[in-house]
C-alpha positions, 0 to 999 in steps of 0.5 A, a space after each residue: 514263549 517267555 524268557 527271564 533276563 537278569 538286568 542286574 546282579 551277578 547274573 546280569 545279561 543272562 537269559 533263562 528260557 521259561 519252559 516250566 514253573 521256576 522256583 527263584 531264590 538265593 538257594 543254589 537248589 532253586 531252579 532259578 538261582 538269584 545270588 542276592 543277599 537280600 533275596 530269600 532262599 526260596 523267594 518267589 515262583 515263576 508259574 508257567 502253564 504253557 501259555 501264560 506266566 505269572 509270579 507268586 511271592 513265597 512269603 519272602 522277607 523283603 517282598 517281591 516287586 513287579 514294576 516297583 509295586 509290591 505284589 503277592 501274585 500277578 500275571 506277567 507280560 513282556 517288558 515287566 521287571 521283577 525285583 527280588 532284593 536288589 536283583 531285577 529280572 526283565 520278562 521278555 518274549 523269545 524270538 521265533 515265538 508267535 508274538 516275537 515282535 516283543 523285545 528279546 535279548 537282541 533283535 535284528 534289523 529288517 531283513 530287507 535293509 540296504 546293504 551296508 556301506 563298507 567304504 570305511 571298513 575292511 571285510 575279510 573272509 576266512 577263505 580269502 585270507 593270504 597264507 601266512 606263516 605262523 610261529 611255533 609260539 603262536 601255534 602253541 597258544 592256539 592249540 592250548 586255546 582250542 584244548 581249553 574250549 574243548 575241555 570246557 564244553 565236553 562235559 556240558 549237556 544242557 543246550 543253554 549251558 553249552 551256548 553260554 559256555 561257548 561265549 565264556 570260552 571265547 572271552 577267555 581266548 580273546 581278551 579284547 572282546 567286549 560282547 559276544 552273541 550266539 544265534 541258532 538257525 540255518 538262514 538269516 531269516 531263521 536265526 533265533 537269538 540264544 545267548 549274549 555276553 558283555 564283558 564290562 557292564 556299567 549299569 543294570 541294562 547296559 549292553 542289553 536294551 536295544 541291541 540290533 544285529 544286521 541281518 545283512 551281515 548274518 546273511 553274508 556269512 551264512 550264504 558264503 558258509 564262511 567266517 568274516 572279519 570286519 574292521 573299521 578303518 575310519 580314522 575320523 572317529 565318526 560313527 560311519 562303521 556303526 551306522 553303515 555296517 551296523 553289525 550292532 547299533 553301538 560303537 563297534 570297531 572290530 568284529 568277527 562273525 563265524 557260522 557254526 557248522 558240522 559237516 555241511 549242516 549250519 547250526 547257527 552263527 556266533 559273533 564277538 566284537 570290540 569297541 576299542 579301536 586299539 584292540 582290533 581283531 586280526 587275520 590270525 584271530 579269525 583263524 583261531 575263532 574258526 578253529 574254536 568255533 568248530 569245537 563249539 559247533 560239535 558241542 552245540 550239535 551234541 547238545 541239540 541231539 541230546 535235547 531232541 532225544 530227551 524231548 522225544 523220550 518225554 513225548 513218547 512217555 506222554 503218548 504211552 500214557 494213553 496209546 499202546 507202545 506200538 501206536 506211540 512209536 508210529 505217531 513218533 515216526 509220523 506214520 500215524 496222524 493223531 489230529 482231531 478225528 477218528 477212524 473205524 477199527 476192530 478190537 477188544 475193550 475192557 472196563 473194570 470197577 470196584 464193586 461197592 466203592 461208593 459205600 467204601 469211600 463214605 467211611 474213609 477220608 478223602 486223603 485215604 480214598 486217594 491213597 487207596 485208589 492210587 495203590 489199586 491203580 498201580 497194581 492194575 496198569 502194569 497188567 495192561 502194559 504187559 499185554 501191550 494194551 492201551 490204557 484209555 482213561 480212569 472213570 472214578 474208581 473204574 478204568 477203560 483199556 483196549 487191544 487191537 487198535 489201531 493194529 489188530 493181529 487177531 489176538 486182541 481178545 486173548 490179550 484182553 482176557 489174559 489181562 483181565 485174569 491177571 488183574 483179578 490175581 493182582 487183587 489177591 495180593 493187594 487185598 492181603 496187604 489191605 487186610 494185614 493193615 486192618 483195612 477192608 478188601 476190595 473186589 473188582 468186576 471186569 467186562 470185555 467186548 469185541 467189535 468195531 469202534 471209532 478211535 481217534 482224537 475226540 474233543 476240541 481243537 485245544 483239548 482232545 483225547 485219543 479214545 474210543 466211541 461206539 456200541 462196542 464200547 457201550 456194551 463192554 461197559 454194560 457187561 462190566 456193570 453186571 460183573 460181581 466181585 472177582 468175575 470177568 464177564 465177556 460177550 459172545 463176540 469176545 468168546 467166539 474169538 478165543 477158539 476153544 482156548 478159554 474156559 468158563 461158564 455160560 451165564 443166563 441171557 443178560 438184558 442191558 440198557 439200550 439193547 432190545 435183545 438179551 446179550 450172550 455172556 460168559 464168565 471167564 475162569 481160565 485161558 490157554 497160554 502158549 506152552 500149554 499152561 492155563 492162566 486161572 482165576 478160580 476162588 476156592 475154599 479149604 474149610 473156611 480159608 480162601 484159596 485161589 487157583 491161578 495157574 495149571 502148568 503144562 504137567 497139569 499141576 496147579 498153582 494156588 495162592 493161600 494164607 501162609 498158615 493154611 495146610 492144604 492137605 487137610 480138606 478138599 477144595 470147594 469152588 466159591 465162584 458165584 456162577 459155579 458154587 460149591 463144586 468139590 474139585 478135590 484134595 491137593 497132594 504133593 504140596 511144594 512151596 513156591 517162591 512168592 511173587 512181588 505182588 503176593 503180599 503175605 500170601 503163600 504160593 504152592 504147587 500141587 496135584 489134584 485128582 481131576 486136572 480139568 476141575 470137574 469139566 471147567 477146563 474144557 472146550 465147551 463152557 459149563 452152564 450157570 444154574 443160577 439166575 442173575 438175581 441170585 448172584 449179588 454184586 
C-alpha cells in the first residue's frame, strides 16, 4: 500500500499511511491537513480504492501539481511528488507490501550483509553495563522524563499518533538526538519502518532520501532482547563508523538501539542517534532510554490492541451485512472458512418484493425512488436481524434472506415465518406515514421455502459473495412471485416444519416455471410464539376503515392497528384477506388503548376481545381451504 511523506513544510519528514480516501487542504478539518498559506482549505483529494491511488484537484486557487505539472486528476505511483502551495508530498510504497521494493521512509541493508567492523566503535549492551551509583538529582531528572513520556502517551489512541509521539518524547528527553527511527516487528526480517523524526532539516528532503538502517544491528538488539549503545571512537574524522557499523548511511557518531518489549513479546525497535561527536550518548543515557522505551512499549501495545479491536469490529460489521451474527463470529474465530466454494445445508429461504413497483416507480423521480426504497428497506432489515436471520441481497425492490444456514437448530422455518409476519406488520406503519405525506402505499408479497441449498462464497477470486444456490432457492422465488399484497405464501415443505404451530389457509395447487408438478402452498396468517401468544397479520375492515389484527395474547384478547379516529365498537370486523374474504369475525368489546410502537406511525394500537378468539377457525391446527382460484386473486 501507499503512504504520503511530507517532503517540505511544517510537517516535513512526517509519513501518513493511505488506508482510505483523504481530503488534503489547509483546513484543520481535512483528513490530511496541509499547513500552507498558499494551499486552499480543501485543496485536493487523494483517492484510494484499496489498490490504486490518484489525486484530484478540488478546483483549488493555486492548482495541484504532480512532478511540477498542473493536473486536474491523475493516477499516482511511488516516487511521484504532489505539490499544493509550497508544500511537496512524496508518494511511496510502504515496506512490507507486495511491492515493497520501492522507496519507503527508510530502508534496510541486505539482511545477509557482512557483520559490521566495530574496531573503531564501542558497543555496550544494557545488561553488560557496570553498576553505577546515580545521584539524587539525576534520578529526579530521569523520573521526571519518564513521567513526561507517560503523560504524553497516555491519552493517545491511534497507532500512528503513538509512534510519532514516542519519537517526539525521546527528542524532549535527549536534546542531543538528531534523528529518531521507529520500526514494528518481532525479528529483523519482519521489521516495518513506521516513523522517523529529524531535528534539523536543511532542505525539503534532507534526512529522508536514501536512509538505510543496518539489518545486522537490528538483529543484534532483537536477538539479545537488549538495548545497545554504539559510540564511534575514531579520532581521525574518517567515516569508518558510518561505513563499518552503518546503522544509518550518514555521519553518525553515537546511537542507541532499544527493543520495544511488553513481557516476553517483542513489538519492535526504536533508535535515536547524533552526528555530533561532542554530544555522544553515555551509559546513563542508555538506562534512561530503556526506561522510557518501557513506557513507550506499553503505549504501542495498547494502541495495537485498540487497532485490532477496531479492525475486528469493522470486519464483524462487514460480515454481519451478509452473514448471520453467529456465522460472522465463527468466521472471525477461524472456525469456518469462507473461501471460494460451497457446502450443502438445510434451511429456510425468504424472498419478498414490492407488488407493482414498476408502475409506482414510473411516476416518481429517480431520487424519490431511491429515498422510498431506502426507507422501505430500513423497515424490513431489522425484522430479519431480530430473528437471527441472514440478509443475502437486494434485487431491485426485492430482498432475499435465509435461516438455519450453516447452523440449523431445527427452527429455521419458524424464525423465517415470524420474520415474514413482522415484515407485513412493519409495512402498516410505513404505509401510514406514506399516506400522511400524500404518497401511495406499498404492498409486499413474501414467499418461503425450506430445503437443501448450496451455501458458500460464489463468484470469482477477486469478487465473491456468500450466497445460496439450488432448487430450494428457486422455488422460494417462484412462490413469492405468486404472493399478493399483504400475503405470506409458504411451501408445503415449510408448513410441515411448523408442527401445528402455524395458522392459515391452504391455497390451490400452484404451477410454477421449471416444475412439472404443482406445488402445495399455504397462506400464513398466524404463528404460535413461546408463552402462548400468536403473531398475526390479518387484514380486516370496520365499515370502510382498515383494521389489522397483529397479535392474540395469552388471555385470547386481540391487538390491532387502526386509524386513530376509528371507533372499533360500532361495527363488526370483516376479513379482507384475498384467500379468505368477507368472513365476519365479530364485534370488538372491552376496548383498551395501548401505547404506540415506534414503527406504528400515526396508527393507533388497541386491545379488545372478540366473541370467537379462534377467528372462525382460522387459528386452528388444521388450515382452512381457499375457495378461490389463483386468477381470482389479483396480485
